[in-house]
C-alpha positions in Angstrom: 118.7 94.1 125.9 115.6 92.8 123.7 114.5 95.4 121.3 111.1 93.6 120.7 108.4 96.2 121.3 110.5 99.3 120.6 109.5 99.5 117.2 112.8 98.1 116.1 110.9 95.2 114.2 108.3 95.7 111.7 106.7 92.1 112.0 106.3 89.3 114.5 108.5 87.1 112.2 111.3 89.7 113.0 110.5 89.6 116.5 110.5 85.8 116.9 113.8 85.7 114.9 115.1 88.2 117.6 113.8 86.2 120.7 115.2 82.8 119.3 118.8 84.2 119.0 118.7 85.7 122.2 117.5 82.4 123.5 120.2 80.1 122.0 123.1 82.5 123.0 121.8 82.3 126.4 121.6 85.8 126.8 119.9 87.5 129.7 116.2 88.0 128.9 115.8 91.9 129.6 113.0 93.4 128.0 113.3 97.3 127.1 109.8 98.2 126.0 106.9 99.3 128.0 104.3 96.2 128.7 101.4 99.0 128.3 102.8 99.6 124.7 102.8 95.8 123.5 100.7 94.1 121.1 98.9 91.0 121.7 101.1 89.4 119.2 104.4 90.7 120.6 103.2 89.6 124.0 102.7 86.2 122.5 106.4 86.1 121.2 107.6 87.2 124.5 105.6 84.6 126.3 106.9 81.5 124.0 107.5 78.8 126.5 109.7 76.8 123.7 112.1 79.7 123.5 112.2 80.5 126.9 112.9 77.0 128.2 116.0 76.9 125.6 117.4 80.2 127.4 116.8 78.8 130.6 118.0 75.0 130.3 119.8 73.6 133.2 123.3 73.3 131.6 123.5 77.0 130.9 125.6 76.8 128.2 125.1 78.7 124.8 125.1 77.1 121.4 128.3 76.6 119.3 128.9 76.6 115.6 129.5 73.0 114.3 131.6 72.6 111.2 131.0 69.3 109.4 133.6 68.6 106.6 
């Protein structure tokens, strides 16, 4: 469950990083905060079309780490 908006993150940058990792891992985007308590900045993070499109792409596979030697 996303912790964005629950007071777990002190900055918008931290919230962006959390959503980004969630998106690339193809984790279900389940918000655990009340919509009424979210700031406009945090709502903007949650509505980021680019991050959501990565999470919802048609392949449905998560990212993998690549090692280059």
